[in-house]
C-alpha positions as a Markdown table, in Angstrom:
| # | Residue | x | y | z |
|---|---|---|---|---|
| 1 | Gln | -16.7 | -10.6 | 5.5 |
| 2 | Val | -13.7 | -8.3 | 5.3 |
| 3 | Gln | -12.5 | -7.6 | 1.8 |
| 4 | Leu | -9.7 | -5.4 | 0.5 |
| 5 | Val | -9.0 | -4.5 | -3.1 |
| 6 | Glu | -6.0 | -2.6 | -4.4 |
| 7 | Ser | -5.9 | -0.5 | -7.5 |
| 8 | Gly | -3.7 | 2.2 | -9.1 |
| 9 | Gly | -0.7 | 0.1 | -10.1 |
| 10 | Gly | 1.0 | 0.3 | -13.5 |
| 11 | Leu | 4.1 | 1.0 | -15.4 |
| 12 | Val | 6.0 | 4.2 | -14.6 |
| 13 | Gln | 9.5 | 5.6 | -15.4 |
| 14 | Pro | 12.1 | 6.0 | -12.7 |
| 15 | Gly | 11.4 | 9.2 | -10.8 |
| 16 | Gly | 7.7 | 9.1 | -11.5 |
| 17 | Ser | 4.8 | 8.8 | -9.2 |
| 18 | Leu | 1.8 | 6.5 | -8.6 |
| 19 | Arg | -1.0 | 6.5 | -6.0 |
| 20 | Leu | -2.3 | 3.2 | -4.9 |
| 21 | Thr | -5.8 | 2.8 | -3.4 |
| 22 | Cys | -7.0 | 0.1 | -1.0 |
| 23 | Thr | -10.7 | 0.0 | -0.9 |
| 24 | Thr | -12.1 | -1.9 | 2.1 |
| 25 | Ser | -15.5 | -3.4 | 2.9 |
| 26 | Gly | -17.0 | -5.4 | 5.8 |
| 27 | Leu | -15.3 | -3.4 | 8.5 |
| 28 | Glu | -15.5 | 0.1 | 10.1 |
| 29 | Leu | -12.2 | 1.3 | 8.9 |
| 30 | Glu | -11.8 | 4.0 | 11.5 |
| 31 | Tyr | -11.1 | 1.4 | 14.2 |
| 32 | Tyr | -8.3 | -0.5 | 12.4 |
| 33 | Gly | -4.8 | -0.2 | 11.2 |
| 34 | Ile | -3.9 | -1.1 | 7.6 |
| 35 | Gly | -0.6 | -2.0 | 6.2 |
| 36 | Trp | 0.9 | -1.9 | 2.7 |
| 37 | Phe | 3.3 | -4.7 | 1.7 |
| 38 | Arg | 5.1 | -5.5 | -1.5 |
| 39 | Gln | 6.7 | -8.6 | -3.1 |
| 40 | Ala | 9.3 | -8.4 | -5.7 |
| 41 | Pro | 10.0 | -11.5 | -8.0 |
| 42 | Gly | 12.0 | -14.1 | -6.1 |
| 43 | Lys | 11.8 | -12.1 | -2.8 |
| 44 | His | 9.8 | -12.3 | 0.4 |
| 45 | Arg | 6.8 | -10.0 | 1.0 |
| 46 | Glu | 7.9 | -7.0 | 2.9 |
| 47 | Leu | 6.2 | -4.3 | 4.9 |
| 48 | Val | 6.3 | -0.9 | 3.1 |
| 49 | Ala | 4.1 | 1.3 | 5.3 |
| 50 | Ile | 1.4 | 1.1 | 8.0 |
| 51 | Ile | -1.2 | 3.5 | 9.2 |
| 52 | Ala | -2.8 | 3.0 | 12.6 |
| 53 | Ser | -6.4 | 3.8 | 13.5 |
| 54 | Ser | -5.0 | 6.9 | 15.2 |
| 55 | Gly | -3.4 | 8.1 | 12.0 |
| 56 | Asn | 0.1 | 7.4 | 13.2 |
| 57 | Thr | 2.3 | 6.0 | 10.4 |
| 58 | Asn | 5.5 | 4.0 | 10.0 |
| 59 | Tyr | 7.6 | 3.3 | 6.9 |
| 60 | Ala | 10.3 | 1.0 | 5.8 |
| 61 | Asp | 13.6 | 2.7 | 5.7 |
| 62 | Ser | 13.8 | 2.2 | 1.9 |
| 63 | Val | 10.7 | 4.3 | 1.3 |
| 64 | Lys | 10.9 | 7.0 | 3.9 |
| 65 | Gly | 10.7 | 10.5 | 2.5 |
| 66 | Arg | 9.3 | 9.1 | -0.8 |
| 67 | Phe | 6.1 | 7.3 | 0.1 |
| 68 | Thr | 3.1 | 8.6 | 2.1 |
| 69 | Val | 0.3 | 6.5 | 3.5 |
| 70 | Ser | -3.0 | 8.1 | 4.4 |
| 71 | Arg | -6.6 | 7.1 | 5.0 |
| 72 | Asp | -10.1 | 8.4 | 4.4 |
| 73 | Asn | -12.4 | 6.6 | 6.9 |
| 74 | Ala | -15.5 | 8.1 | 5.3 |
| 75 | Lys | -14.6 | 6.4 | 2.1 |
| 76 | Asn | -13.3 | 3.2 | 3.7 |
| 77 | Thr | -10.1 | 3.8 | 1.7 |
| 78 | Val | -6.4 | 3.8 | 2.4 |
| 79 | Tyr | -3.9 | 5.4 | 0.0 |
| 80 | Leu | -0.2 | 4.9 | -0.7 |
| 81 | Gln | 1.3 | 7.9 | -2.5 |
| 82 | Met | 4.6 | 6.8 | -4.1 |
| 83 | Asn | 7.0 | 9.5 | -5.4 |
| 84 | Ser | 10.5 | 9.4 | -6.8 |
| 85 | Leu | 10.0 | 5.8 | -7.8 |
| 86 | Arg | 13.0 | 3.5 | -8.4 |
| 87 | Pro | 13.4 | 0.3 | -10.3 |
| 88 | Glu | 13.8 | -1.5 | -6.9 |
| 89 | Asp | 10.2 | -0.5 | -6.0 |
| 90 | Thr | 8.9 | -2.9 | -8.6 |
| 91 | Gly | 6.7 | -5.6 | -7.3 |
| 92 | Val | 3.1 | -6.6 | -6.4 |
| 93 | Tyr | 1.7 | -4.3 | -3.8 |
| 94 | Tyr | -0.8 | -5.6 | -1.3 |
| 95 | Cys | -2.9 | -4.0 | 1.5 |
| 96 | His | -3.5 | -5.9 | 4.7 |
| 97 | Ala | -5.8 | -5.6 | 7.6 |
| 98 | Pro | -3.9 | -7.3 | 10.4 |
| 99 | Arg | -6.8 | -7.5 | 12.9 |
| 100 | Phe | -8.5 | -9.8 | 10.4 |
| 101 | Asp | -5.5 | -11.2 | 8.6 |
| 102 | Ser | -7.2 | -10.2 | 5.4 |
| 103 | Trp | -5.2 | -9.5 | 2.2 |
| 104 | Gly | -6.2 | -7.9 | -1.1 |
| 105 | Pro | -5.3 | -9.6 | -4.4 |
| 106 | Gly | -2.5 | -7.1 | -5.1 |
| 107 | Thr | -1.7 | -4.6 | -7.8 |
| 108 | Gln | 1.4 | -4.7 | -10.0 |
| 109 | Val | 3.8 | -1.7 | -9.9 |
| 110 | Thr | 6.6 | -1.7 | -12.5 |
| 111 | Val | 9.3 | 1.0 | -12.5 |
| 112 | Ser | 11.3 | 0.9 | -15.7 |
| 113 | Ser | 12.5 | 3.1 | -18.5 |
């Protein structure tokens, strides 16, 4: 059974940084792409970043230049480094394995002074 668990969320001031971690189990991570999504209150869930099995990455325009997605296949882990955070980055962040349509429970990120 494929499982994903996010961690690393919290409260941070505007301009600050956080690193989110997606720990996976039940799959050989090196063969699969993983996406990071977020959902703000009252809004639809949106794609933030995705990393392919090849290591290729894509980002939403709103986070380009500020967020970086990376992976450590040996640790079955995917990271989302978030810098220069803004209040509009607030939301619940989820990782997703599209091949299995598997989601983690999410981790809350709040950017506020």
